[in-house]
Structures are given as structure tokens and as C-alpha cells.
mmCIF file of the N, C-alpha and C atoms, coordinates in Angstrom:
data_MODEL
# 
_entry.id   MODEL 
# 
loop_
_atom_site.group_PDB 
_atom_site.id 
_atom_site.type_symbol 
_atom_site.label_atom_id 
_atom_site.label_alt_id 
_atom_site.label_comp_id 
_atom_site.label_asym_id 
_atom_site.label_entity_id 
_atom_site.label_seq_id 
_atom_site.pdbx_PDB_ins_code 
_atom_site.Cartn_x 
_atom_site.Cartn_y 
_atom_site.Cartn_z 
_atom_site.occupancy 
_atom_site.B_iso_or_equiv 
_atom_site.pdbx_formal_charge 
_atom_site.auth_seq_id 
_atom_site.auth_comp_id 
_atom_site.auth_asym_id 
_atom_site.auth_atom_id 
_atom_site.pdbx_PDB_model_num 
ATOM 1   N N  . MET A 1 1  ? 0.514   -4.357  -5.641  1.00 0.00 ? 1  MET A N  1 
ATOM 2   C CA . MET A 1 1  ? 1.182   -3.461  -4.625  1.00 0.00 ? 1  MET A CA 1 
ATOM 3   C C  . MET A 1 1  ? 2.475   -3.144  -4.267  1.00 0.00 ? 1  MET A C  1 
ATOM 4   N N  . ALA A 1 2  ? 3.615   -4.197  -4.848  1.00 0.00 ? 2  ALA A N  1 
ATOM 5   C CA . ALA A 1 2  ? 4.351   -4.668  -4.747  1.00 0.00 ? 2  ALA A CA 1 
ATOM 6   C C  . ALA A 1 2  ? 5.614   -4.000  -4.763  1.00 0.00 ? 2  ALA A C  1 
ATOM 7   N N  . GLU A 1 3  ? 4.446   -2.410  -5.592  1.00 0.00 ? 3  GLU A N  1 
ATOM 8   C CA . GLU A 1 3  ? 5.629   -1.067  -6.029  1.00 0.00 ? 3  GLU A CA 1 
ATOM 9   C C  . GLU A 1 3  ? 5.291   -0.534  -4.337  1.00 0.00 ? 3  GLU A C  1 
ATOM 10  N N  . VAL A 1 4  ? 4.354   -0.821  -3.945  1.00 0.00 ? 4  VAL A N  1 
ATOM 11  C CA . VAL A 1 4  ? 3.514   -0.424  -2.626  1.00 0.00 ? 4  VAL A CA 1 
ATOM 12  C C  . VAL A 1 4  ? 4.687   -0.477  -1.598  1.00 0.00 ? 4  VAL A C  1 
ATOM 13  N N  . VAL A 1 5  ? 5.051   -1.905  -1.636  1.00 0.00 ? 5  VAL A N  1 
ATOM 14  C CA . VAL A 1 5  ? 5.406   -2.502  -0.480  1.00 0.00 ? 5  VAL A CA 1 
ATOM 15  C C  . VAL A 1 5  ? 6.847   -2.105  -0.499  1.00 0.00 ? 5  VAL A C  1 
ATOM 16  N N  . GLU A 1 6  ? 7.325   -1.743  -1.571  1.00 0.00 ? 6  GLU A N  1 
ATOM 17  C CA . GLU A 1 6  ? 8.713   -1.408  -1.325  1.00 0.00 ? 6  GLU A CA 1 
ATOM 18  C C  . GLU A 1 6  ? 9.291   -0.264  -1.565  1.00 0.00 ? 6  GLU A C  1 
ATOM 19  N N  . MET A 1 7  ? 7.773   0.992   -0.925  1.00 0.00 ? 7  MET A N  1 
ATOM 20  C CA . MET A 1 7  ? 8.904   1.965   -0.760  1.00 0.00 ? 7  MET A CA 1 
ATOM 21  C C  . MET A 1 7  ? 8.282   2.197   0.424   1.00 0.00 ? 7  MET A C  1 
ATOM 22  N N  . MET A 1 8  ? 8.179   1.283   1.354   1.00 0.00 ? 8  MET A N  1 
ATOM 23  C CA . MET A 1 8  ? 7.956   1.166   2.917   1.00 0.00 ? 8  MET A CA 1 
ATOM 24  C C  . MET A 1 8  ? 8.722   0.534   3.585   1.00 0.00 ? 8  MET A C  1 
ATOM 25  N N  . PRO A 1 9  ? 9.611   1.577   4.464   1.00 0.00 ? 9  PRO A N  1 
ATOM 26  C CA . PRO A 1 9  ? 10.453  0.863   5.581   1.00 0.00 ? 9  PRO A CA 1 
ATOM 27  C C  . PRO A 1 9  ? 9.873   -0.754  6.233   1.00 0.00 ? 9  PRO A C  1 
ATOM 28  N N  . MET A 1 10 ? 10.778  -1.237  6.997   1.00 0.00 ? 10 MET A N  1 
ATOM 29  C CA . MET A 1 10 ? 10.680  -2.698  7.190   1.00 0.00 ? 10 MET A CA 1 
ATOM 30  C C  . MET A 1 10 ? 9.758   -1.946  8.165   1.00 0.00 ? 10 MET A C  1 
ATOM 31  N N  . GLY A 1 11 ? 8.905   -2.502  8.899   1.00 0.00 ? 11 GLY A N  1 
ATOM 32  C CA . GLY A 1 11 ? 7.730   -2.398  10.513  1.00 0.00 ? 11 GLY A CA 1 
ATOM 33  C C  . GLY A 1 11 ? 7.544   -0.697  10.348  1.00 0.00 ? 11 GLY A C  1 
ATOM 34  N N  . GLY A 1 12 ? 7.467   0.027   9.301   1.00 0.00 ? 12 GLY A N  1 
ATOM 35  C CA . GLY A 1 12 ? 7.145   1.078   9.023   1.00 0.00 ? 12 GLY A CA 1 
ATOM 36  C C  . GLY A 1 12 ? 5.172   1.894   7.814   1.00 0.00 ? 12 GLY A C  1 
ATOM 37  N N  . THR A 1 13 ? 5.077   2.364   8.183   1.00 0.00 ? 13 THR A N  1 
ATOM 38  C CA . THR A 1 13 ? 3.902   2.923   7.097   1.00 0.00 ? 13 THR A CA 1 
ATOM 39  C C  . THR A 1 13 ? 4.204   4.410   6.492   1.00 0.00 ? 13 THR A C  1 
ATOM 40  N N  . PRO A 1 14 ? 4.412   5.438   5.595   1.00 0.00 ? 14 PRO A N  1 
ATOM 41  C CA . PRO A 1 14 ? 4.646   6.350   5.554   1.00 0.00 ? 14 PRO A CA 1 
ATOM 42  C C  . PRO A 1 14 ? 2.835   7.046   5.592   1.00 0.00 ? 14 PRO A C  1 
ATOM 43  N N  . PRO A 1 15 ? 3.171   7.927   5.242   1.00 0.00 ? 15 PRO A N  1 
ATOM 44  C CA . PRO A 1 15 ? 1.718   8.229   4.988   1.00 0.00 ? 15 PRO A CA 1 
ATOM 45  C C  . PRO A 1 15 ? 0.857   7.652   3.729   1.00 0.00 ? 15 PRO A C  1 
ATOM 46  N N  . LEU A 1 16 ? -0.143  7.270   3.750   1.00 0.00 ? 16 LEU A N  1 
ATOM 47  C CA . LEU A 1 16 ? -0.870  6.956   2.022   1.00 0.00 ? 16 LEU A CA 1 
ATOM 48  C C  . LEU A 1 16 ? -0.584  8.084   1.194   1.00 0.00 ? 16 LEU A C  1 
ATOM 49  N N  . ASP A 1 17 ? -0.530  8.965   1.039   1.00 0.00 ? 17 ASP A N  1 
ATOM 50  C CA . ASP A 1 17 ? -0.195  10.157  -0.236  1.00 0.00 ? 17 ASP A CA 1 
ATOM 51  C C  . ASP A 1 17 ? 1.189   10.001  -0.245  1.00 0.00 ? 17 ASP A C  1 
ATOM 52  N N  . ASP A 1 18 ? 1.858   10.677  0.267   1.00 0.00 ? 18 ASP A N  1 
ATOM 53  C CA . ASP A 1 18 ? 3.312   10.194  0.320   1.00 0.00 ? 18 ASP A CA 1 
ATOM 54  C C  . ASP A 1 18 ? 3.440   8.785   -1.012  1.00 0.00 ? 18 ASP A C  1 
ATOM 55  N N  . ILE A 1 19 ? 2.987   7.754   -0.409  1.00 0.00 ? 19 ILE A N  1 
ATOM 56  C CA . ILE A 1 19 ? 2.773   6.740   -1.216  1.00 0.00 ? 19 ILE A CA 1 
ATOM 57  C C  . ILE A 1 19 ? 2.592   6.734   -2.691  1.00 0.00 ? 19 ILE A C  1 
ATOM 58  N N  . LEU A 1 20 ? 1.488   7.324   -2.866  1.00 0.00 ? 20 LEU A N  1 
ATOM 59  C CA . LEU A 1 20 ? 0.421   7.654   -3.800  1.00 0.00 ? 20 LEU A CA 1 
ATOM 60  C C  . LEU A 1 20 ? 1.577   8.693   -4.934  1.00 0.00 ? 20 LEU A C  1 
ATOM 61  N N  . ALA A 1 21 ? 2.043   9.686   -3.972  1.00 0.00 ? 21 ALA A N  1 
ATOM 62  C CA . ALA A 1 21 ? 3.036   10.239  -5.368  1.00 0.00 ? 21 ALA A CA 1 
ATOM 63  C C  . ALA A 1 21 ? 4.112   9.782   -5.529  1.00 0.00 ? 21 ALA A C  1 
ATOM 64  N N  . GLY A 1 22 ? 4.910   9.106   -4.907  1.00 0.00 ? 22 GLY A N  1 
ATOM 65  C CA . GLY A 1 22 ? 5.658   8.621   -4.975  1.00 0.00 ? 22 GLY A CA 1 
ATOM 66  C C  . GLY A 1 22 ? 5.779   7.090   -6.438  1.00 0.00 ? 22 GLY A C  1 
ATOM 67  N N  . LEU A 1 23 ? 4.515   6.542   -6.361  1.00 0.00 ? 23 LEU A N  1 
ATOM 68  C CA . LEU A 1 23 ? 4.486   5.607   -7.138  1.00 0.00 ? 23 LEU A CA 1 
ATOM 69  C C  . LEU A 1 23 ? 4.328   5.799   -8.791  1.00 0.00 ? 23 LEU A C  1 
ATOM 70  N N  . GLU A 1 24 ? 4.891   5.174   -9.645  1.00 0.00 ? 24 GLU A N  1 
ATOM 71  C CA . GLU A 1 24 ? 4.814   5.420   -11.206 1.00 0.00 ? 24 GLU A CA 1 
ATOM 72  C C  . GLU A 1 24 ? 4.332   5.746   -11.653 1.00 0.00 ? 24 GLU A C  1 
ATOM 73  N N  . GLU A 1 25 ? 4.229   6.546   -12.902 1.00 0.00 ? 25 GLU A N  1 
ATOM 74  C CA . GLU A 1 25 ? 3.358   7.412   -13.453 1.00 0.00 ? 25 GLU A CA 1 
ATOM 75  C C  . GLU A 1 25 ? 2.252   5.687   -14.732 1.00 0.00 ? 25 GLU A C  1 
ATOM 76  N N  . SER A 1 26 ? 3.448   5.089   -14.705 1.00 0.00 ? 26 SER A N  1 
ATOM 77  C CA . SER A 1 26 ? 2.689   3.802   -14.962 1.00 0.00 ? 26 SER A CA 1 
ATOM 78  C C  . SER A 1 26 ? 2.109   2.846   -14.037 1.00 0.00 ? 26 SER A C  1 
ATOM 79  N N  . VAL A 1 27 ? 2.040   2.469   -13.170 1.00 0.00 ? 27 VAL A N  1 
ATOM 80  C CA . VAL A 1 27 ? 1.437   1.685   -11.922 1.00 0.00 ? 27 VAL A CA 1 
ATOM 81  C C  . VAL A 1 27 ? 0.141   2.934   -11.851 1.00 0.00 ? 27 VAL A C  1 
ATOM 82  N N  . LEU A 1 28 ? 0.320   3.935   -11.856 1.00 0.00 ? 28 LEU A N  1 
ATOM 83  C CA . LEU A 1 28 ? -0.717  5.133   -11.548 1.00 0.00 ? 28 LEU A CA 1 
ATOM 84  C C  . LEU A 1 28 ? -1.572  5.066   -12.880 1.00 0.00 ? 28 LEU A C  1 
ATOM 85  N N  . ARG A 1 29 ? -1.529  4.658   -14.227 1.00 0.00 ? 29 ARG A N  1 
ATOM 86  C CA . ARG A 1 29 ? -1.706  4.655   -15.201 1.00 0.00 ? 29 ARG A CA 1 
ATOM 87  C C  . ARG A 1 29 ? -2.779  3.467   -14.700 1.00 0.00 ? 29 ARG A C  1 
ATOM 88  N N  . GLY A 1 30 ? -2.158  2.123   -14.936 1.00 0.00 ? 30 GLY A N  1 
ATOM 89  C CA . GLY A 1 30 ? -2.493  0.752   -14.693 1.00 0.00 ? 30 GLY A CA 1 
ATOM 90  C C  . GLY A 1 30 ? -3.547  1.031   -13.738 1.00 0.00 ? 30 GLY A C  1 
ATOM 91  N N  . ALA A 1 31 ? -3.896  1.586   -12.542 1.00 0.00 ? 31 ALA A N  1 
ATOM 92  C CA . ALA A 1 31 ? -4.828  1.742   -11.663 1.00 0.00 ? 31 ALA A CA 1 
ATOM 93  C C  . ALA A 1 31 ? -6.085  2.431   -12.143 1.00 0.00 ? 31 ALA A C  1 
ATOM 94  N N  . ARG A 1 32 ? -5.331  3.239   -12.773 1.00 0.00 ? 32 ARG A N  1 
ATOM 95  C CA . ARG A 1 32 ? -6.837  4.209   -13.202 1.00 0.00 ? 32 ARG A CA 1 
ATOM 96  C C  . ARG A 1 32 ? -7.698  3.771   -14.268 1.00 0.00 ? 32 ARG A C  1 
ATOM 97  N N  . LEU A 1 33 ? -6.684  2.597   -15.172 1.00 0.00 ? 33 LEU A N  1 
ATOM 98  C CA . LEU A 1 33 ? -7.659  1.777   -16.274 1.00 0.00 ? 33 LEU A CA 1 
ATOM 99  C C  . LEU A 1 33 ? -8.361  0.465   -15.805 1.00 0.00 ? 33 LEU A C  1 
ATOM 100 N N  . HIS A 1 34 ? -7.554  -0.047  -14.092 1.00 0.00 ? 34 HIS A N  1 
ATOM 101 C CA . HIS A 1 34 ? -8.821  -0.539  -13.638 1.00 0.00 ? 34 HIS A CA 1 
ATOM 102 C C  . HIS A 1 34 ? -10.502 -0.503  -12.704 1.00 0.00 ? 34 HIS A C  1 
ATOM 103 N N  . LYS A 1 35 ? -10.547 -1.097  -12.297 1.00 0.00 ? 35 LYS A N  1 
ATOM 104 C CA . LYS A 1 35 ? -11.736 -0.684  -11.271 1.00 0.00 ? 35 LYS A CA 1 
ATOM 105 C C  . LYS A 1 35 ? -12.042 0.921   -10.726 1.00 0.00 ? 35 LYS A C  1 
ATOM 106 N N  . GLU A 1 36 ? -10.589 0.783   -9.866  1.00 0.00 ? 36 GLU A N  1 
ATOM 107 C CA . GLU A 1 36 ? -10.358 1.916   -9.237  1.00 0.00 ? 36 GLU A CA 1 
ATOM 108 C C  . GLU A 1 36 ? -9.333  3.055   -9.832  1.00 0.00 ? 36 GLU A C  1 
ATOM 109 N N  . PRO A 1 37 ? -9.914  3.946   -9.651  1.00 0.00 ? 37 PRO A N  1 
ATOM 110 C CA . PRO A 1 37 ? -8.451  5.288   -9.712  1.00 0.00 ? 37 PRO A CA 1 
ATOM 111 C C  . PRO A 1 37 ? -7.627  4.920   -8.349  1.00 0.00 ? 37 PRO A C  1 
ATOM 112 N N  . PRO A 1 38 ? -6.740  5.754   -8.567  1.00 0.00 ? 38 PRO A N  1 
ATOM 113 C CA . PRO A 1 38 ? -5.671  5.319   -7.519  1.00 0.00 ? 38 PRO A CA 1 
ATOM 114 C C  . PRO A 1 38 ? -6.055  6.630   -6.589  1.00 0.00 ? 38 PRO A C  1 
ATOM 115 N N  . ALA A 1 39 ? -6.122  6.617   -5.498  1.00 0.00 ? 39 ALA A N  1 
ATOM 116 C CA . ALA A 1 39 ? -7.193  7.270   -4.500  1.00 0.00 ? 39 ALA A CA 1 
ATOM 117 C C  . ALA A 1 39 ? -6.016  6.916   -2.833  1.00 0.00 ? 39 ALA A C  1 
ATOM 118 N N  . VAL A 1 40 ? -6.389  7.501   -1.651  1.00 0.00 ? 40 VAL A N  1 
ATOM 119 C CA . VAL A 1 40 ? -6.168  6.898   -0.682  1.00 0.00 ? 40 VAL A CA 1 
ATOM 120 C C  . VAL A 1 40 ? -6.854  5.992   -0.017  1.00 0.00 ? 40 VAL A C  1 
ATOM 121 N N  . ASP A 1 41 ? -8.218  5.743   -0.213  1.00 0.00 ? 41 ASP A N  1 
ATOM 122 C CA . ASP A 1 41 ? -9.000  5.189   0.194   1.00 0.00 ? 41 ASP A CA 1 
ATOM 123 C C  . ASP A 1 41 ? -8.541  3.511   -0.822  1.00 0.00 ? 41 ASP A C  1 
ATOM 124 N N  . THR A 1 42 ? -8.700  3.896   -1.757  1.00 0.00 ? 42 THR A N  1 
ATOM 125 C CA . THR A 1 42 ? -8.563  2.854   -2.440  1.00 0.00 ? 42 THR A CA 1 
ATOM 126 C C  . THR A 1 42 ? -6.844  1.927   -1.911  1.00 0.00 ? 42 THR A C  1 
ATOM 127 N N  . LEU A 1 43 ? -6.229  2.656   -1.287  1.00 0.00 ? 43 LEU A N  1 
ATOM 128 C CA . LEU A 1 43 ? -4.636  2.224   -1.771  1.00 0.00 ? 43 LEU A CA 1 
ATOM 129 C C  . LEU A 1 43 ? -4.991  1.347   0.191   1.00 0.00 ? 43 LEU A C  1 
ATOM 130 N N  . ARG A 1 44 ? -5.774  2.326   0.793   1.00 0.00 ? 44 ARG A N  1 
ATOM 131 C CA . ARG A 1 44 ? -6.071  1.660   2.062   1.00 0.00 ? 44 ARG A CA 1 
ATOM 132 C C  . ARG A 1 44 ? -6.880  0.035   2.028   1.00 0.00 ? 44 ARG A C  1 
ATOM 133 N N  . LYS A 1 45 ? -7.815  -0.122  1.086   1.00 0.00 ? 45 LYS A N  1 
ATOM 134 C CA . LYS A 1 45 ? -8.193  -1.335  1.317   1.00 0.00 ? 45 LYS A CA 1 
ATOM 135 C C  . LYS A 1 45 ? -7.900  -2.210  0.643   1.00 0.00 ? 45 LYS A C  1 
ATOM 136 N N  . LYS A 1 46 ? -6.656  -1.832  -0.381  1.00 0.00 ? 46 LYS A N  1 
ATOM 137 C CA . LYS A 1 46 ? -6.023  -1.666  -0.872  1.00 0.00 ? 46 LYS A CA 1 
ATOM 138 C C  . LYS A 1 46 ? -4.797  -3.379  0.325   1.00 0.00 ? 46 LYS A C  1 
ATOM 139 N N  . MET A 1 47 ? -4.693  -2.385  0.742   1.00 0.00 ? 47 MET A N  1 
ATOM 140 C CA . MET A 1 47 ? -3.655  -2.770  1.814   1.00 0.00 ? 47 MET A CA 1 
ATOM 141 C C  . MET A 1 47 ? -4.296  -3.887  3.170   1.00 0.00 ? 47 MET A C  1 
ATOM 142 N N  . ILE A 1 48 ? -5.363  -3.243  3.523   1.00 0.00 ? 48 ILE A N  1 
ATOM 143 C CA . ILE A 1 48 ? -6.189  -3.500  4.143   1.00 0.00 ? 48 ILE A CA 1 
ATOM 144 C C  . ILE A 1 48 ? -6.427  -5.738  3.856   1.00 0.00 ? 48 ILE A C  1 
ATOM 145 N N  . GLY A 1 49 ? -7.128  -5.395  2.983   1.00 0.00 ? 49 GLY A N  1 
ATOM 146 C CA . GLY A 1 49 ? -7.118  -6.652  1.853   1.00 0.00 ? 49 GLY A CA 1 
ATOM 147 C C  . GLY A 1 49 ? -6.399  -7.576  1.851   1.00 0.00 ? 49 GLY A C  1 
ATOM 148 N N  . ARG A 1 50 ? -4.508  -7.462  1.463   1.00 0.00 ? 50 ARG A N  1 
ATOM 149 C CA . ARG A 1 50 ? -3.531  -8.306  1.835   1.00 0.00 ? 50 ARG A CA 1 
ATOM 150 C C  . ARG A 1 50 ? -3.388  -8.490  2.627   1.00 0.00 ? 50 ARG A C  1 
ATOM 151 N N  . TRP A 1 51 ? -3.413  -7.975  3.788   1.00 0.00 ? 51 TRP A N  1 
ATOM 152 C CA . TRP A 1 51 ? -2.731  -7.993  5.307   1.00 0.00 ? 51 TRP A CA 1 
ATOM 153 C C  . TRP A 1 51 ? -4.447  -9.751  5.646   1.00 0.00 ? 51 TRP A C  1 
ATOM 154 N N  . GLN A 1 52 ? -5.321  -8.783  5.629   1.00 0.00 ? 52 GLN A N  1 
ATOM 155 C CA . GLN A 1 52 ? -6.163  -10.225 5.670   1.00 0.00 ? 52 GLN A CA 1 
ATOM 156 C C  . GLN A 1 52 ? -6.097  -11.555 5.087   1.00 0.00 ? 52 GLN A C  1 
ATOM 157 N N  . HIS A 1 53 ? -5.419  -11.178 3.460   1.00 0.00 ? 53 HIS A N  1 
ATOM 158 C CA . HIS A 1 53 ? -4.753  -12.866 3.443   1.00 0.00 ? 53 HIS A CA 1 
ATOM 159 C C  . HIS A 1 53 ? -3.344  -12.933 3.848   1.00 0.00 ? 53 HIS A C  1 
ATOM 160 N N  . GLY A 1 54 ? -2.754  -12.572 4.700   1.00 0.00 ? 54 GLY A N  1 
ATOM 161 C CA . GLY A 1 54 ? -1.382  -12.670 5.406   1.00 0.00 ? 54 GLY A CA 1 
ATOM 162 C C  . GLY A 1 54 ? -0.511  -12.605 4.364   1.00 0.00 ? 54 GLY A C  1 
ATOM 163 N N  . LYS A 1 55 ? -0.442  -11.452 3.316   1.00 0.00 ? 55 LYS A N  1 
ATOM 164 C CA . LYS A 1 55 ? 0.390   -11.164 2.389   1.00 0.00 ? 55 LYS A CA 1 
ATOM 165 C C  . LYS A 1 55 ? 1.168   -9.594  2.147   1.00 0.00 ? 55 LYS A C  1 
ATOM 166 N N  . TYR A 1 56 ? 2.509   -9.071  2.376   1.00 0.00 ? 56 TYR A N  1 
ATOM 167 C CA . TYR A 1 56 ? 2.965   -7.995  2.486   1.00 0.00 ? 56 TYR A CA 1 
ATOM 168 C C  . TYR A 1 56 ? 2.614   -7.088  3.944   1.00 0.00 ? 56 TYR A C  1 
ATOM 169 N N  . PHE A 1 57 ? 1.874   -7.140  4.258   1.00 0.00 ? 57 PHE A N  1 
ATOM 170 C CA . PHE A 1 57 ? 1.946   -5.766  5.572   1.00 0.00 ? 57 PHE A CA 1 
ATOM 171 C C  . PHE A 1 57 ? 1.355   -7.290  7.139   1.00 0.00 ? 57 PHE A C  1 
ATOM 172 N N  . GLU A 1 58 ? 1.855   -6.662  7.793   1.00 0.00 ? 58 GLU A N  1 
ATOM 173 C CA . GLU A 1 58 ? 1.265   -6.858  9.117   1.00 0.00 ? 58 GLU A CA 1 
ATOM 174 C C  . GLU A 1 58 ? 0.744   -5.807  9.779   1.00 0.00 ? 58 GLU A C  1 
ATOM 175 N N  . GLU A 1 59 ? 0.365   -5.481  11.434  1.00 0.00 ? 59 GLU A N  1 
ATOM 176 C CA . GLU A 1 59 ? -0.456  -4.963  11.837  1.00 0.00 ? 59 GLU A CA 1 
ATOM 177 C C  . GLU A 1 59 ? 0.324   -4.866  13.200  1.00 0.00 ? 59 GLU A C  1 
ATOM 178 N N  . ALA A 1 60 ? 0.498   -3.566  12.842  1.00 0.00 ? 60 ALA A N  1 
ATOM 179 C CA . ALA A 1 60 ? 1.313   -3.118  14.210  1.00 0.00 ? 60 ALA A CA 1 
ATOM 180 C C  . ALA A 1 60 ? 0.821   -2.711  15.444  1.00 0.00 ? 60 ALA A C  1 
ATOM 181 N N  . PRO A 1 61 ? 1.505   -2.454  16.453  1.00 0.00 ? 61 PRO A N  1 
ATOM 182 C CA . PRO A 1 61 ? 0.975   -2.510  18.112  1.00 0.00 ? 61 PRO A CA 1 
ATOM 183 C C  . PRO A 1 61 ? -0.065  -1.679  18.040  1.00 0.00 ? 61 PRO A C  1 
ATOM 184 N N  . ASP A 1 62 ? 0.398   -0.225  17.748  1.00 0.00 ? 62 ASP A N  1 
ATOM 185 C CA . ASP A 1 62 ? -0.725  0.635   17.328  1.00 0.00 ? 62 ASP A CA 1 
ATOM 186 C C  . ASP A 1 62 ? -2.232  0.635   16.716  1.00 0.00 ? 62 ASP A C  1 
ATOM 187 N N  . GLY A 1 63 ? -2.534  -0.497  15.832  1.00 0.00 ? 63 GLY A N  1 
ATOM 188 C CA . GLY A 1 63 ? -2.834  -0.694  15.301  1.00 0.00 ? 63 GLY A CA 1 
ATOM 189 C C  . GLY A 1 63 ? -2.703  -0.718  13.434  1.00 0.00 ? 63 GLY A C  1 
ATOM 190 N N  . THR A 1 64 ? -2.053  0.170   12.950  1.00 0.00 ? 64 THR A N  1 
ATOM 191 C CA . THR A 1 64 ? -1.509  0.595   11.569  1.00 0.00 ? 64 THR A CA 1 
ATOM 192 C C  . THR A 1 64 ? -1.365  -1.272  10.707  1.00 0.00 ? 64 THR A C  1 
ATOM 193 N N  . LEU A 1 65 ? -1.223  -0.610  9.292   1.00 0.00 ? 65 LEU A N  1 
ATOM 194 C CA . LEU A 1 65 ? -0.252  -1.403  8.728   1.00 0.00 ? 65 LEU A CA 1 
ATOM 195 C C  . LEU A 1 65 ? 1.067   -1.285  8.642   1.00 0.00 ? 65 LEU A C  1 
ATOM 196 N N  . VAL A 1 66 ? 1.614   -2.397  9.017   1.00 0.00 ? 66 VAL A N  1 
ATOM 197 C CA . VAL A 1 66 ? 2.745   -1.885  7.856   1.00 0.00 ? 66 VAL A CA 1 
ATOM 198 C C  . VAL A 1 66 ? 3.469   -3.066  7.901   1.00 0.00 ? 66 VAL A C  1 
ATOM 199 N N  . ARG A 1 67 ? 4.534   -2.575  7.024   1.00 0.00 ? 67 ARG A N  1 
ATOM 200 C CA . ARG A 1 67 ? 5.837   -3.944  5.772   1.00 0.00 ? 67 ARG A CA 1 
ATOM 201 C C  . ARG A 1 67 ? 5.894   -5.234  7.172   1.00 0.00 ? 67 ARG A C  1 
ATOM 202 N N  . LYS A 1 68 ? 5.618   -6.274  6.311   1.00 0.00 ? 68 LYS A N  1 
ATOM 203 C CA . LYS A 1 68 ? 5.785   -7.268  6.961   1.00 0.00 ? 68 LYS A CA 1 
ATOM 204 C C  . LYS A 1 68 ? 7.283   -7.324  6.840   1.00 0.00 ? 68 LYS A C  1 
ATOM 205 N N  . ALA A 1 69 ? 8.107   -7.927  8.156   1.00 0.00 ? 69 ALA A N  1 
ATOM 206 C CA . ALA A 1 69 ? 9.285   -8.591  7.681   1.00 0.00 ? 69 ALA A CA 1 
ATOM 207 C C  . ALA A 1 69 ? 9.654   -10.266 7.170   1.00 0.00 ? 69 ALA A C  1 
ATOM 208 N N  . GLY A 1 70 ? 10.466  -9.733  6.409   1.00 0.00 ? 70 GLY A N  1 
ATOM 209 C CA . GLY A 1 70 ? 11.069  -11.189 5.924   1.00 0.00 ? 70 GLY A CA 1 
ATOM 210 C C  . GLY A 1 70 ? 10.261  -11.183 4.035   1.00 0.00 ? 70 GLY A C  1 
# 
């Protein structure tokens, strides 16, 4: 998830398809070897999980998850 956060602007979220396309092959390979394949739905679920634990993301006024400041 750290790689995903590094790709996001502070306080913003690019389309999840763009994030997946920008990840390094080694990250995608690791995801494929894990329980769930790299896909938009999987990425969204992982982001929500991190947000619920107060890591990496915060909720924007419009309800989207954005990169946490700081």
C-alpha cells in the first residue's frame, strides 16, 4: 500500500485504474502471488481497510478516500 500512497497527490486520488497501471511489475507480481489478484475492486477494498485503521488515507468531504496529509 505504501507504493500506492506514493503515487497519489496529497489530498487527492487518481483513478484506481491509473494507480494499478503505474505500479511496478514486482509489486503486481507480489499481489498475484498473494490471496487476491491486482484489480480495482481489490485495491479499493485494501484502501478502505487501511483507512478504517487510520493509515495512509482520510475521507474527503465528497466521501472519496484521499492521501492522508503528513
